[in-house]
N, C-alpha and C positions, 0 to 999 in steps of 0.2 A: 504495500500500498502505500505511494507516494503520503510524505508529509510536506505540507504548506503553510507557513507561516504567516498570520496575519497582524499588521503592525499597522493600530491606527488608534489615537486617543477619541475617538468619537466610540462608546461602546455599541450603542446598535448599527451600525454600519459595520462592524468585527464582525459580530450573530450574525448580521444577515446574510454576510459573505458565508460565514461557518457554516451555517445549516443548507447552501445551497452546495458547499464543494461535496458535505455530509453524502449530501444526496447524489452526490455523483460519485462516491465512494474512496472520496481524499480523508488523511488523516487531518487535523487542522490544531495548530498553536496560536495563541494569541498570544498577545502584548501591546500595551497602550499607552509604548515609544519606543523611542530610538535605542534607549540603556539597557528597556527588558527585551528586547529585541536583539538584540548584540544577548545577552544575557540564554534568550530561547535558543538562538540561531547554533551558538555555542554549543551549550548542554545536547540539542535535539537533532541538532545535524539537518533543517528541511531539505526536502528537493528545491523547492522554488520555496521565494516570498512576494508578499504584496505587500507594497504599504506605503502610508500616508507619507505625504513629502511635511506638511505644516506643523509640528508637534512640539510641547512645551519639552524640558531635557536636552532632547535631541532629535532632530530632523530626521529625515528620511535620507536623503540627503548625504549626511554625515556618520548614520549607520553603515550606509552600503561600502562608503569609502573606507572604514575604520574595516568593516569585516572583507574587505577585496587586501588588503595589507596581508592576510591572513591565508597563504596558500591553501589552503584545504575550502577555502569560500570566495578563490580569484574569480572564479566563472558560474557561479550559483547566479541561476534566473532570475534576476528580479522584476517585479511588475510596481511600476511606481504609478500613484493615483497621485493627481491631483487639479485644481481648479484654473490652472499653466500650462495643461501638455504643451502646447505650443512655444510657451516661452523657457522650457526645460531643454531646448533645443542642444544645448553644448552637451549633454549627456547622451545623447540620438548617437552618436559613433557608436560608442559600446552596443555589440550585438545583443546580448544577454542581458540587455533591458528595454523595455518595453515603457510604454507612458500613455495610461488611461484618463481623460478628463471624465472627475468626477461627474456623478451623477450617469454613469454609463449605463448601459443595460447586464444584467447579467450573463446572456448568451455570447455577449462581448468579451465579457471576463472569461468565461469558460472556454472560447475557443481560442482565445489569447493563452491558458493555462494548457491547454492541449498543445497548440504549436507549440510551446518552450520549453516543454518536457520533452518534446518530439526529438527534439537537436542536442 
């Protein structure tokens, strides 16, 4: 079973995503900010991370950057959820990072996950 870490400071958003992923047979882990996300990733070694960008304590970009410094996590696929996906273009050069505008439809998230886990 593939494990997916969901990092978002909005509990309702995490729960909706986790419920949809569980229905598709994925295992889920949750964290409410980048610091908790780092701890969960290091402890549980997820197959993919879905993260909000703007959070207190540590934002999504900082969390991914910190994880990327560890060889074990340098190629882990990441989906960044943001209200400014177009403005996040500086990161678009990394194949294993996708951006979804917040307010995305669940089928879009699920198809992005499937695509990223196949590579």
